[in-house]
C-alpha positions as CSV (number, residue, x, y, z in Angstrom):
1,X,10.0,18.1,28.5
2,X,8.5,18.7,25.1
3,X,6.5,21.8,24.0
4,X,4.7,21.9,20.7
5,X,3.5,25.1,19.2
6,X,1.2,25.3,16.3
7,X,1.5,28.6,14.3
8,X,-0.6,29.2,11.2
9,X,1.5,29.6,8.1
10,X,-0.3,32.9,7.3
11,X,0.7,34.4,10.7
12,X,4.4,33.4,10.0
13,X,4.3,35.1,6.6
14,X,2.8,38.3,8.1
15,X,5.4,38.5,10.8
16,X,8.2,37.8,8.3
17,X,6.9,40.6,6.0
18,X,6.7,43.0,9.0
19,X,10.4,42.3,9.9
20,X,11.5,42.8,6.3
21,X,9.5,46.0,6.0
22,X,11.0,47.4,9.2
23,X,14.5,46.6,8.1
24,X,13.9,48.2,4.7
25,X,12.7,51.4,6.2
26,X,15.2,51.5,9.0
27,X,18.0,51.7,6.4
28,X,16.2,54.3,4.3
29,X,18.3,57.1,2.8
30,X,18.4,59.5,-0.1
31,X,20.8,57.1,-1.9
32,X,18.4,54.3,-1.4
33,X,15.6,56.4,-2.9
34,X,17.8,57.0,-6.0
35,X,18.4,53.2,-6.3
36,X,14.7,52.5,-5.9
37,X,13.8,55.0,-8.6
38,X,16.4,53.6,-11.0
39,X,15.2,50.0,-10.4
40,X,11.7,51.1,-10.9
41,X,12.5,52.7,-14.2
42,X,14.5,49.7,-15.4
43,X,11.7,47.3,-14.5
44,X,9.2,49.5,-16.3
45,X,11.4,49.6,-19.4
46,X,11.9,45.8,-19.5
47,X,8.2,45.2,-19.0
48,X,7.1,47.6,-21.7
49,X,9.8,46.4,-24.1
50,X,8.7,42.8,-23.8
51,X,5.0,43.4,-23.1
52,X,3.5,41.0,-25.7
53,X,5.6,38.0,-24.6
54,X,4.8,38.7,-20.9
55,X,1.1,38.9,-21.7
56,X,1.2,35.7,-23.8
57,X,2.9,33.9,-21.0
58,X,0.4,35.1,-18.3
59,X,-2.5,34.1,-20.5
60,X,-0.9,30.7,-21.2
61,X,-0.3,30.0,-17.5
62,X,-3.8,31.1,-16.6
63,X,-5.2,28.9,-19.3
64,X,-3.2,25.9,-18.1
65,X,-4.2,26.5,-14.4
66,X,-7.9,27.0,-15.4
67,X,-7.9,23.8,-17.4
68,X,-6.4,21.9,-14.5
69,X,-9.0,23.2,-12.1
70,X,-11.8,22.5,-14.5
71,X,-10.7,18.9,-15.0
72,X,-10.5,18.4,-11.2
73,X,-14.0,19.9,-10.7
74,X,-15.4,17.8,-13.5
75,X,-13.9,14.6,-12.0
76,X,-15.3,15.5,-8.6
77,X,-18.7,16.1,-10.1
78,X,-18.7,12.8,-11.9
79,X,-17.6,11.0,-8.8
80,X,-20.5,12.5,-6.8
81,X,-23.0,11.3,-9.4
């Protein structure tokens, strides 16, 4: 006997995130809160320290992605005509 199930990828992601969130809050404690606060502060410090490079990288990636999409759209439009 063979049973085949088709589950949308989005539903799998949602369920997985639910399980992770439940596990995270199940183990919540005051020590965990301190670790989270320290991690948050460290991440903030790193981001603000290297803000210009991060912004340049984001703009560069967005530019590349936009160019790629624009080329695809242009080719599709040319093929339609």
